[in-house]
Backbone as JSON, one array per atom type, in Angstrom:
{
  "sequence": "MIVHYSFFAWRSELSRATLAALRDDFAALAQVIPEIRDFRWVINNSTEGLNQGFGEGVRIEFHDASARQRYLEHPAHVSFAADRVIPALRDGLNSVLVFDYDER",
  "N": [[-58.21, 72.35, 25.22], [-58.21, 73.48, 21.74], [-55.75, 74.02, 19.18], [-55.31, 75.75, 16.39], [-53.8, 75.79, 13.32], [-53.27, 77.48, 10.38], [-51.56, 77.61, 7.46], [-50.3, 79.63, 4.79], [-49.77, 79.94, 1.27], [-49.12, 82.46, -0.61], [-50.08, 84.38, -3.45], [-47.68, 85.42, -5.81], [-47.79, 87.96, -6.77], [-48.96, 89.5, -4.93], [-49.3, 92.52, -2.99], [-47.44, 94.29, -0.24], [-49.2, 95.76, 1.12], [-51.71, 94.8, 0.45], [-51.4, 92.13, 1.82], [-51.19, 93.01, 4.42], [-53.6, 94.11, 4.84], [-55.19, 91.73, 4.67], [-54.29, 90.27, 6.82], [-55.03, 91.99, 8.78], [-57.82, 92.12, 8.57], [-58.38, 89.45, 9.02], [-57.62, 89.13, 11.71], [-59.55, 90.71, 12.81], [-61.79, 89.02, 12.77], [-61.91, 87.94, 15.21], [-63.28, 89.59, 16.83], [-65.81, 89.2, 16.03], [-66.45, 86.54, 15.85], [-67.09, 84.77, 18.51], [-66.06, 82.34, 19.37], [-63.55, 82.26, 19.1], [-60.74, 82.23, 20.95], [-58.1, 83.16, 21.19], [-55.97, 84.74, 18.86], [-53.42, 84.86, 16.52], [-51.23, 86.12, 14.13], [-48.65, 84.48, 12.22], [-45.49, 84.25, 11.15], [-43.23, 82.66, 8.99], [-39.77, 81.93, 9.97], [-37.98, 80.19, 9.77], [-34.7, 78.82, 9.01], [-34.26, 76.68, 7.59], [-35.42, 76.27, 4.98], [-37.55, 74.63, 4.43], [-40.15, 75.22, 4.16], [-41.83, 75.03, 2.0], [-42.9, 77.07, 0.51], [-45.03, 78.06, 2.17], [-45.41, 80.88, 3.95], [-46.53, 82.54, 5.69], [-49.18, 82.49, 8.26], [-51.9, 81.59, 10.45], [-52.66, 81.28, 13.94], [-54.91, 79.88, 15.97], [-56.87, 79.78, 18.83], [-59.12, 77.61, 20.33], [-61.81, 76.72, 22.68], [-62.76, 74.1, 22.75], [-63.4, 71.26, 20.47], [-65.91, 71.56, 19.48], [-66.29, 74.36, 19.52], [-64.38, 75.17, 17.69], [-65.51, 74.1, 15.24], [-67.84, 75.63, 15.16], [-66.76, 78.03, 14.55], [-65.65, 77.45, 12.04], [-67.92, 77.15, 10.53], [-69.11, 79.59, 10.82], [-70.73, 82.23, 9.41], [-69.13, 84.64, 8.86], [-66.59, 83.75, 8.84], [-66.69, 81.87, 6.8], [-67.32, 83.5, 4.5], [-65.19, 85.3, 4.43], [-63.1, 83.6, 3.89], [-63.83, 82.55, 1.41], [-64.14, 84.88, -0.07], [-61.87, 86.55, 0.28], [-59.41, 85.21, 1.26], [-58.93, 82.64, -0.22], [-58.88, 83.62, -3.01], [-56.43, 84.94, -2.89], [-54.58, 83.04, -2.65], [-51.72, 81.15, -3.91], [-52.35, 78.89, -5.34], [-55.18, 78.07, -5.03], [-56.88, 76.11, -2.8], [-55.06, 74.33, -2.59], [-52.92, 75.63, -1.67], [-52.94, 75.89, 0.9], [-52.22, 74.79, 4.26], [-53.44, 73.04, 6.92], [-53.24, 72.52, 10.31], [-54.22, 71.13, 13.22], [-54.44, 70.65, 16.78], [-55.01, 69.11, 20.04], [-54.51, 70.62, 22.87], [-54.33, 69.5, 25.54]],
  "CA": [[-58.04, 73.52, 24.25], [-57.77, 73.07, 20.26], [-55.02, 74.98, 18.63], [-55.67, 75.52, 14.85], [-52.85, 76.6, 12.52], [-53.55, 77.54, 9.01], [-50.37, 78.28, 6.79], [-50.66, 80.06, 3.43], [-48.78, 80.28, 0.22], [-49.75, 83.56, -1.35], [-49.65, 84.57, -4.91], [-46.4, 86.19, -5.72], [-47.96, 89.44, -7.17], [-49.85, 90.3, -3.78], [-48.48, 93.7, -2.46], [-47.48, 94.14, 1.18], [-50.4, 96.4, 1.52], [-52.73, 93.66, 0.46], [-51.27, 91.12, 2.87], [-51.48, 93.78, 5.63], [-55.14, 94.07, 4.96], [-55.7, 90.49, 4.82], [-53.66, 90.01, 8.3], [-55.86, 92.94, 9.84], [-59.11, 91.76, 8.55], [-58.3, 88.13, 9.56], [-57.56, 89.4, 13.03], [-60.9, 91.27, 13.13], [-62.74, 88.02, 13.06], [-61.87, 87.55, 16.59], [-64.3, 90.44, 17.27], [-67.17, 88.93, 15.39], [-66.74, 85.17, 16.18], [-66.85, 84.52, 19.99], [-65.41, 81.14, 19.61], [-61.99, 82.52, 18.94], [-60.11, 82.58, 22.3], [-56.84, 83.84, 20.97], [-55.6, 84.88, 17.41], [-52.08, 85.3, 16.2], [-50.65, 85.85, 12.74], [-47.46, 84.03, 12.41], [-44.53, 84.47, 9.82], [-42.07, 81.66, 9.06], [-38.51, 82.5, 10.05], [-37.0, 79.12, 9.76], [-33.48, 78.97, 8.09], [-34.08, 75.37, 6.96], [-35.86, 76.37, 3.86], [-38.41, 73.5, 4.12], [-41.51, 75.67, 4.38], [-42.46, 74.85, 0.74], [-43.72, 78.41, 0.16], [-45.95, 78.57, 3.27], [-44.47, 81.72, 4.5], [-47.48, 83.08, 6.82], [-50.33, 81.69, 8.71], [-52.58, 82.0, 11.67], [-52.73, 80.44, 15.07], [-56.14, 80.39, 16.61], [-57.12, 78.89, 20.03], [-60.67, 77.44, 20.77], [-62.05, 76.02, 23.92], [-62.94, 72.5, 22.27], [-63.41, 70.89, 19.16], [-67.23, 72.08, 19.1], [-66.04, 75.78, 19.25], [-63.7, 75.15, 16.27], [-66.52, 73.76, 14.38], [-68.81, 76.8, 14.96], [-65.83, 78.96, 13.86], [-65.48, 76.93, 10.73], [-69.23, 77.12, 9.89], [-69.63, 80.84, 10.99], [-70.86, 82.93, 7.92], [-68.01, 85.7, 8.71], [-65.34, 82.91, 8.39], [-66.87, 81.26, 5.36], [-67.33, 84.45, 3.3], [-63.81, 85.89, 4.6], [-62.27, 82.8, 3.38], [-64.18, 82.51, 0.02], [-63.93, 86.18, -0.8], [-60.55, 87.16, 0.54], [-58.26, 84.46, 1.42], [-58.72, 81.79, -1.36], [-58.45, 84.39, -4.15], [-55.1, 85.41, -2.77], [-53.47, 81.94, -2.49], [-51.02, 80.81, -5.08], [-53.05, 77.59, -6.2], [-56.43, 77.9, -4.3], [-56.87, 75.35, -1.62], [-53.7, 73.5, -2.66], [-51.89, 76.58, -1.18], [-53.28, 76.17, 2.35], [-51.98, 73.76, 4.96], [-54.18, 73.27, 8.1], [-52.75, 71.75, 11.2], [-54.93, 71.27, 14.56], [-54.06, 69.63, 17.84], [-55.51, 69.4, 21.18], [-53.39, 70.84, 23.87], [-54.7, 69.08, 26.81]],
  "C": [[-57.49, 72.99, 22.78], [-57.03, 74.32, 19.8], [-55.11, 74.72, 17.15], [-54.62, 76.4, 14.25], [-53.37, 76.43, 11.2], [-52.26, 78.29, 8.26], [-50.86, 78.36, 5.38], [-49.55, 80.36, 2.57], [-49.44, 81.31, -0.71], [-49.3, 83.74, -2.75], [-48.52, 85.56, -4.88], [-46.6, 87.66, -5.99], [-48.63, 90.21, -6.04], [-48.83, 91.38, -3.25], [-48.46, 93.55, -1.01], [-48.65, 94.76, 1.77], [-51.71, 95.47, 1.55], [-52.59, 92.65, 1.55], [-51.44, 91.8, 4.15], [-52.88, 93.89, 5.98], [-55.75, 92.73, 5.23], [-55.41, 90.17, 6.29], [-54.9, 90.78, 9.19], [-57.2, 92.41, 9.77], [-59.31, 90.3, 9.14], [-58.39, 88.23, 11.12], [-58.9, 89.9, 13.68], [-61.96, 90.28, 13.27], [-63.01, 87.65, 14.37], [-62.91, 88.39, 17.24], [-65.71, 90.06, 16.99], [-67.45, 87.43, 15.8], [-66.27, 84.85, 17.63], [-66.17, 83.31, 20.34], [-63.84, 81.26, 19.73], [-61.49, 83.02, 20.4], [-58.89, 83.34, 22.17], [-56.55, 83.69, 19.5], [-54.2, 85.38, 17.36], [-51.72, 85.12, 14.77], [-49.2, 85.54, 12.93], [-46.8, 84.06, 11.1], [-43.4, 83.27, 10.01], [-40.65, 82.53, 9.11], [-37.6, 81.36, 10.1], [-35.96, 79.35, 8.63], [-33.35, 77.73, 7.32], [-34.53, 75.21, 5.38], [-36.72, 75.26, 3.24], [-39.89, 73.91, 4.15], [-42.5, 75.45, 3.05], [-43.39, 75.86, 0.34], [-44.74, 78.91, 1.09], [-45.12, 79.59, 4.22], [-45.31, 82.46, 5.73], [-48.49, 82.2, 6.97], [-50.75, 82.52, 9.91], [-52.68, 80.95, 12.76], [-54.0, 80.79, 15.79], [-56.44, 79.22, 17.79], [-58.79, 78.8, 20.13], [-60.68, 76.61, 22.05], [-62.06, 74.61, 23.65], [-63.23, 72.49, 20.84], [-64.91, 71.42, 18.46], [-67.07, 73.67, 18.8], [-65.33, 75.98, 18.04], [-64.73, 74.88, 15.27], [-67.41, 74.79, 14.2], [-68.09, 77.89, 14.3], [-65.82, 78.59, 12.42], [-66.81, 77.14, 9.96], [-69.84, 78.59, 9.92], [-69.48, 81.69, 9.71], [-69.62, 84.11, 7.95], [-66.9, 84.94, 8.17], [-65.57, 82.45, 7.03], [-66.76, 82.21, 4.3], [-65.84, 85.14, 3.37], [-62.97, 84.84, 3.65], [-62.45, 82.54, 1.75], [-63.74, 83.75, -0.68], [-62.58, 86.75, -0.79], [-59.3, 86.23, 0.56], [-57.94, 83.53, 0.12], [-58.36, 82.54, -2.49], [-56.88, 84.67, -4.14], [-54.11, 84.39, -2.75], [-53.0, 81.68, -3.98], [-51.82, 79.65, -6.03], [-54.26, 77.28, -5.37], [-56.16, 77.08, -3.13], [-55.65, 74.48, -1.45], [-52.72, 74.32, -1.86], [-52.21, 76.88, 0.33], [-52.93, 74.85, 3.04], [-52.74, 73.97, 6.41], [-53.55, 72.16, 9.04], [-53.45, 71.89, 12.69], [-54.51, 70.29, 15.49], [-54.88, 70.1, 18.98], [-54.46, 69.55, 22.33], [-53.62, 70.5, 25.17], [-53.69, 68.1, 27.39]]
}
């Protein structure tokens, strides 16, 4: 199983309503992209202060690396990232951190 994390540093002027809509619409991708086995929105709660502005993110499970690749290339994911996520980031793709691992 592949576990995919993406952490985001949002633009400071985004409202809570905008972030809630992003969260809900991101979660809705699981209804459109069959490769998503599990989706969770995650919020940093560390007291260490080492998150470097990455306050929220997603945790997505895939059966294998091929399923993850199909998700990454899926038109719904590509358009959501380009139209909704990237414009909301503090500094474009410099404000996203991706970490994947194989949990076998």
